[in-house]
C-alpha positions as CSV (number, residue, x, y, z in Angstrom):
1,X,-52.1,10.6,37.0
2,X,-49.0,10.9,38.6
3,X,-45.2,10.5,37.1
4,X,-42.3,8.6,38.5
5,X,-38.8,10.4,38.0
6,X,-35.8,8.2,38.6
7,X,-32.8,8.9,40.3
8,X,-29.7,10.2,37.8
9,X,-27.6,7.5,38.7
10,X,-30.4,5.0,37.2
11,X,-30.6,6.9,34.4
12,X,-27.0,7.0,33.3
13,X,-26.4,3.3,34.3
14,X,-29.2,2.4,32.1
15,X,-27.7,4.4,29.2
16,X,-24.4,3.4,29.5
17,X,-25.4,-0.5,29.9
18,X,-27.1,0.0,26.6
19,X,-23.8,1.5,24.6
20,X,-21.6,-1.0,26.1
21,X,-24.1,-3.7,24.9
22,X,-24.0,-2.3,21.4
23,X,-20.4,-2.5,21.1
24,X,-19.6,-5.8,23.0
25,X,-16.4,-7.8,22.1
26,X,-16.4,-11.5,21.8
27,X,-17.2,-12.7,25.5
28,X,-15.0,-16.3,24.9
29,X,-12.1,-16.9,22.6
30,X,-12.6,-17.0,18.9
31,X,-12.1,-20.1,17.0
32,X,-12.9,-22.4,20.4
33,X,-12.5,-22.2,24.4
34,X,-9.4,-24.1,24.6
35,X,-7.5,-21.4,22.5
36,X,-8.2,-18.8,25.5
37,X,-4.7,-20.4,27.3
38,X,-1.6,-19.2,27.7
39,X,-0.1,-22.6,27.0
40,X,0.2,-25.5,24.6
41,X,-3.0,-27.0,23.7
42,X,-2.6,-30.2,21.6
43,X,-4.4,-33.2,20.2
44,X,-4.2,-36.6,22.5
45,X,-3.6,-40.3,20.5
46,X,-0.8,-38.6,18.3
47,X,2.8,-37.5,18.5
48,X,3.4,-34.1,20.5
49,X,4.1,-31.0,18.0
50,X,7.8,-30.2,18.2
51,X,9.3,-27.6,20.7
52,X,9.1,-24.1,19.8
53,X,10.8,-20.8,21.0
54,X,8.3,-18.8,19.6
55,X,5.8,-17.2,23.0
56,X,2.9,-17.9,20.7
57,X,1.7,-19.9,17.6
58,X,-0.9,-21.8,15.6
59,X,-0.8,-25.0,13.1
60,X,-4.0,-25.3,11.1
61,X,-5.3,-27.2,8.6
62,X,-6.2,-24.4,6.1
63,X,-9.1,-26.2,3.6
64,X,-11.0,-27.7,6.5
65,X,-10.3,-24.4,9.1
66,X,-9.1,-26.8,11.7
67,X,-6.7,-25.4,14.2
68,X,-4.6,-28.5,15.1
69,X,-2.5,-27.0,17.9
70,X,-1.8,-23.8,19.5
71,X,0.4,-22.4,22.5
72,X,-1.2,-18.8,23.3
73,X,-3.2,-18.5,20.0
74,X,-4.7,-14.9,21.3
75,X,-1.9,-14.1,23.2
76,X,-1.5,-10.1,21.5
77,X,1.9,-9.2,20.5
78,X,3.7,-6.8,18.1
79,X,3.3,-8.5,14.7
80,X,6.1,-6.6,13.3
81,X,6.0,-7.1,8.5
82,X,3.7,-10.1,9.5
83,X,1.2,-7.2,9.4
84,X,1.8,-6.4,5.8
85,X,-0.5,-9.8,5.2
86,X,-3.6,-7.4,6.5
87,X,-2.5,-4.7,4.4
88,X,-2.3,-6.9,1.2
89,X,-5.6,-8.6,1.7
90,X,-7.7,-5.2,2.1
91,X,-6.0,-3.5,-0.5
92,X,-5.7,-5.9,-3.3
93,X,-9.4,-6.1,-3.8
94,X,-9.5,-2.4,-3.9
95,X,-6.7,-1.5,-6.3
96,X,-6.5,-2.3,-9.9
97,X,-3.2,-3.9,-10.4
98,X,-2.4,-2.2,-13.4
99,X,-2.7,1.9,-12.5
100,X,0.3,3.4,-12.5
101,X,1.4,6.0,-9.7
102,X,4.7,8.1,-9.0
103,X,4.9,7.3,-5.4
104,X,5.2,10.9,-2.9
105,X,8.9,11.6,-1.1
106,X,6.9,10.8,2.0
107,X,7.0,7.3,0.8
108,X,9.8,7.1,-0.5
109,X,11.6,8.3,2.9
110,X,10.1,5.6,5.2
111,X,12.4,4.1,7.5
112,X,13.3,0.3,8.4
113,X,12.9,-2.4,4.9
114,X,12.4,-0.8,1.8
115,X,12.4,-1.7,-1.6
116,X,13.8,1.4,-2.7
117,X,11.2,3.7,-4.3
118,X,12.1,6.7,-5.9
119,X,9.7,9.7,-6.8
120,X,10.8,9.9,-10.2
121,X,9.5,6.2,-11.3
122,X,6.1,5.5,-12.1
123,X,5.1,2.1,-10.9
124,X,2.4,-0.4,-11.5
125,X,0.7,-1.1,-8.3
126,X,1.0,-4.6,-9.0
127,X,5.0,-3.6,-8.6
128,X,4.3,-2.0,-5.6
129,X,2.2,-5.2,-3.9
130,X,5.1,-7.4,-5.2
131,X,7.3,-4.6,-3.0
132,X,5.2,-5.5,0.0
133,X,5.0,-9.0,0.1
134,X,8.3,-10.1,-1.3
135,X,10.8,-7.5,0.0
136,X,8.8,-6.1,3.0
137,X,9.2,-2.6,1.8
138,X,7.5,-0.2,4.5
139,X,7.9,2.5,1.5
140,X,6.1,0.3,-0.4
141,X,3.4,0.0,2.3
142,X,3.1,3.7,2.2
143,X,2.5,4.5,-1.0
144,X,-0.2,1.8,-1.5
145,X,-1.6,3.6,1.5
146,X,-1.6,6.7,-0.2
147,X,-3.0,5.2,-3.4
148,X,-5.8,3.6,-1.4
149,X,-6.9,7.7,-0.2
150,X,-4.6,8.2,2.5
151,X,-2.8,6.9,6.0
152,X,-6.2,7.4,8.1
153,X,-8.4,5.8,5.5
154,X,-6.4,2.8,4.8
155,X,-6.1,2.3,8.8
156,X,-9.7,2.4,8.7
157,X,-10.2,0.0,6.1
158,X,-7.3,-2.4,7.6
159,X,-9.3,-2.2,11.1
160,X,-12.4,-2.7,9.1
161,X,-11.2,-5.7,7.3
162,X,-9.8,-7.4,10.2
163,X,-13.3,-7.1,12.0
164,X,-14.9,-8.8,9.0
165,X,-12.4,-11.7,8.9
166,X,-13.1,-12.0,13.3
167,X,-9.9,-11.2,13.9
168,X,-10.1,-9.2,17.3
169,X,-7.2,-9.3,18.5
170,X,-5.5,-7.1,15.6
171,X,-5.1,-2.9,16.0
172,X,-3.4,-1.7,12.9
173,X,-1.7,1.4,12.9
174,X,0.5,1.4,10.4
175,X,0.3,0.0,6.6
176,X,3.8,-1.2,7.2
177,X,3.9,-3.0,11.0
178,X,6.1,-0.7,12.2
179,X,5.8,-0.8,16.1
180,X,3.2,1.9,17.0
181,X,1.7,2.0,20.6
182,X,-1.7,0.4,20.7
183,X,-0.7,-1.8,17.3
184,X,-1.5,-5.7,17.9
185,X,-1.7,-9.0,16.6
186,X,-1.9,-12.8,17.4
187,X,-1.0,-15.8,16.0
188,X,-4.6,-16.8,15.5
189,X,-5.5,-13.7,13.7
190,X,-2.5,-14.4,11.4
191,X,-3.2,-17.6,10.6
192,X,-6.9,-16.4,9.7
193,X,-5.5,-13.0,7.4
194,X,-3.5,-15.6,5.8
195,X,-6.3,-17.9,5.4
196,X,-8.0,-15.4,3.7
197,X,-5.3,-14.1,1.3
198,X,-4.8,-17.9,-0.2
199,X,-8.0,-17.6,-1.5
200,X,-7.3,-14.2,-3.6
201,X,-4.9,-15.4,-7.0
202,X,-3.5,-12.6,-6.8
203,X,-2.2,-12.7,-3.1
204,X,-1.1,-15.7,-3.7
205,X,0.8,-15.4,-6.6
206,X,2.4,-12.1,-4.7
207,X,3.6,-14.4,-1.9
208,X,4.9,-17.3,-4.0
209,X,7.4,-15.4,-6.2
210,X,10.8,-15.9,-5.8
211,X,12.6,-13.0,-8.0
212,X,11.2,-10.4,-10.3
213,X,12.2,-7.4,-11.9
214,X,11.4,-4.5,-10.3
215,X,11.1,-0.7,-11.9
216,X,14.1,1.8,-11.4
217,X,15.0,5.0,-12.5
218,X,16.9,3.9,-15.5
219,X,15.9,0.5,-16.1
220,X,15.5,-2.2,-13.3
221,X,16.7,-4.6,-10.8
222,X,15.8,-7.6,-9.3
223,X,14.5,-8.1,-5.8
224,X,14.1,-11.5,-4.0
225,X,11.2,-12.7,-1.8
226,X,12.3,-13.1,2.1
227,X,11.1,-16.1,3.0
228,X,13.4,-18.7,2.9
229,X,11.2,-21.7,2.8
230,X,10.1,-21.0,-1.1
231,X,13.9,-22.2,-1.2
232,X,14.4,-24.7,1.3
233,X,10.4,-26.4,2.4
234,X,8.7,-28.4,-0.4
235,X,5.1,-27.3,-1.4
236,X,5.9,-24.1,0.5
237,X,3.5,-21.6,-1.0
238,X,4.9,-18.2,1.2
239,X,3.0,-15.3,2.8
240,X,5.4,-13.3,5.6
241,X,8.0,-12.8,7.9
242,X,9.0,-9.9,10.1
243,X,11.5,-8.5,12.9
244,X,11.6,-5.6,15.0
245,X,14.0,-5.2,18.2
246,X,10.4,-4.9,20.7
247,X,8.5,-7.4,18.3
248,X,11.2,-10.1,18.0
249,X,10.4,-12.6,14.6
250,X,7.3,-13.1,13.8
251,X,6.5,-15.6,10.5
252,X,3.1,-16.8,9.3
253,X,3.5,-19.3,6.3
254,X,1.5,-22.1,4.1
255,X,2.6,-25.0,2.5
256,X,1.0,-27.3,0.2
257,X,1.4,-31.4,-0.1
258,X,-0.9,-34.1,-1.0
259,X,-3.3,-31.4,-2.3
260,X,-3.3,-30.3,1.0
261,X,-2.3,-26.7,2.9
262,X,-1.2,-26.5,6.3
263,X,-1.0,-22.9,7.9
264,X,1.8,-22.1,10.4
265,X,1.8,-18.6,12.6
266,X,4.7,-17.9,15.3
267,X,5.0,-14.5,17.4
268,X,7.8,-13.5,19.4
269,X,10.6,-15.7,18.4
270,X,13.8,-14.9,20.2
271,X,15.9,-15.9,17.0
272,X,16.7,-17.9,14.4
273,X,13.3,-20.0,13.5
274,X,13.4,-21.2,9.7
275,X,13.6,-24.9,11.0
276,X,11.4,-24.6,13.7
277,X,9.0,-23.7,11.1
278,X,9.6,-26.6,8.7
279,X,9.0,-28.9,11.8
280,X,5.9,-27.3,12.3
281,X,4.7,-27.8,8.8
282,X,5.9,-31.2,8.7
283,X,3.9,-32.4,12.0
284,X,0.8,-30.3,10.9
285,X,0.8,-32.7,7.6
286,X,1.4,-35.6,9.8
287,X,-1.5,-35.3,11.7
288,X,-4.1,-33.9,9.5
289,X,-7.3,-36.1,9.1
290,X,-5.7,-37.8,12.2
291,X,-6.6,-36.1,15.5
292,X,-9.5,-34.1,17.2
293,X,-8.8,-30.4,16.4
294,X,-8.3,-28.1,19.2
295,X,-10.1,-24.9,17.6
296,X,-10.8,-23.4,14.0
297,X,-10.3,-20.9,12.1
298,X,-13.7,-18.9,12.0
299,X,-15.5,-17.7,8.6
300,X,-15.7,-14.1,7.9
301,X,-18.7,-12.5,9.4
302,X,-21.8,-11.6,6.9
303,X,-22.6,-8.4,5.4
304,X,-25.1,-8.3,7.5
305,X,-23.5,-9.1,11.4
306,X,-21.4,-6.0,10.4
307,X,-24.1,-3.5,9.5
308,X,-26.5,-4.5,12.5
309,X,-26.2,-2.6,16.1
310,X,-25.9,-4.7,19.0
311,X,-23.2,-7.6,20.1
312,X,-20.4,-9.5,17.9
313,X,-21.9,-12.5,17.0
314,X,-18.7,-14.7,17.2
315,X,-19.4,-18.2,16.3
316,X,-17.5,-19.7,18.5
317,X,-16.2,-23.5,17.9
318,X,-17.0,-26.0,20.8
319,X,-14.8,-26.1,23.6
320,X,-11.8,-29.0,23.1
321,X,-13.0,-32.4,22.3
322,X,-12.2,-35.0,24.3
323,X,-9.1,-35.9,22.2
324,X,-7.5,-32.8,23.0
325,X,-4.8,-32.0,25.9
326,X,-4.6,-28.6,27.4
327,X,-1.5,-27.9,29.4
328,X,-2.7,-24.6,31.1
329,X,-6.1,-22.9,32.5
330,X,-8.0,-21.3,29.8
331,X,-7.1,-17.2,30.5
332,X,-7.6,-15.5,27.7
333,X,-5.2,-12.6,27.2
334,X,-6.3,-9.0,26.9
335,X,-4.4,-5.6,25.7
336,X,-5.4,-2.2,27.4
337,X,-4.6,-0.3,24.6
338,X,-5.1,3.6,25.0
339,X,-7.5,3.5,22.0
340,X,-9.6,1.4,23.6
341,X,-9.5,3.9,27.0
342,X,-10.6,5.9,24.7
343,X,-13.3,4.8,23.3
344,X,-14.6,3.9,27.1
345,X,-14.2,7.7,27.9
346,X,-16.0,8.9,25.0
347,X,-19.4,6.2,25.5
348,X,-19.3,7.2,29.5
349,X,-19.1,10.8,28.4
350,X,-22.2,10.2,25.7
351,X,-24.1,8.0,28.6
352,X,-23.5,11.1,30.8
353,X,-25.0,13.7,28.3
354,X,-27.7,11.2,27.3
355,X,-29.0,10.6,30.7
356,X,-28.6,14.1,32.1
357,X,-30.9,14.8,29.3
358,X,-33.3,12.7,30.1
359,X,-33.5,13.5,33.5
360,X,-34.1,17.3,33.3
361,X,-37.4,16.3,30.2
362,X,-38.7,13.9,33.5
363,X,-38.4,17.0,35.6
364,X,-39.9,19.3,33.7
365,X,-42.6,17.1,32.5
366,X,-43.1,16.4,36.4
367,X,-43.2,20.4,36.8
368,X,-45.6,21.0,34.0
369,X,-47.7,18.0,35.4
370,X,-48.1,19.7,39.1
371,X,-48.4,23.6,37.5
372,X,-51.8,22.2,35.4
373,X,-53.1,20.2,39.0
374,X,-52.8,23.7,40.5
375,X,-54.1,25.5,38.5
376,X,-57.7,22.9,38.5
377,X,-57.6,23.2,42.1
378,X,-58.7,26.9,42.3
């Protein structure tokens, strides 16, 4: 009887391979291969989408999930306040909208856009959601995060929700969308998150509200929705716009006409985009049902898939249909974040420890066997 002792390099390679497989990211572009490139992807046989200065955009049928056209759909960019759509989608089901809270001084002191929360005033959670989605209140975002159990818990919840929705380009670092290293989203993910939000009546009500009374230390004042298309575009439901100097302008919105809903998301736009978004929406309504889709907004992952270990099972739409033109070779964009590097380093260290333990055990077993054989010869 004998025992083969593997070299430590083989043991470590084996363990590392297993660990990598258990945490695998999608190996193909979510929603279809055609969405993996950086250029314009549009159907043939219909007029081309209007030109846009946005670096990235998606036009999709929210009813069917069909992506009608896209440009750099999975390009990862700073989302600015469009990330508040994920904050709302995550927290609306978790928080009682009638609950009353008094915000902390920390929440009231958040930088950037604010609704003007006061630590002396009590607010309903519903007031905070209106402030979040109408006035883009960073103070409201932090107050909601604290109501949910704190910033760390809320960020964990938001990132878990992004994974459930298969918004794998999205990494949330703040509840408000204020720029932070490693934070990202994509036009595809923004459309995916907005579509999920539209299925929630409260989310839909908040984004559709044009003006509302908001509590103040003495009485109330009126807040208005920052989405200008609620006043300008026929059938506009709303959703969210955002801007920072690094992110530039971003927007995700939805409109309904003739019983059909189109969603448009744009990222990294250099300036005034309202007219361009209106034209993209018009184009979406004009071609829906008449052209082959270039991809699909996927459904959320089932609970069983989220709980089970192993590689992410990402249902991918088929590659672009024969009636689809792609203006640039598909090269899935990547974002190398510090968080990802840290995770890889942690896995490698864990693998070395496990591999070393296995090697020590095998050496000890071989030593014991040799000792027993030596005794039997005496």
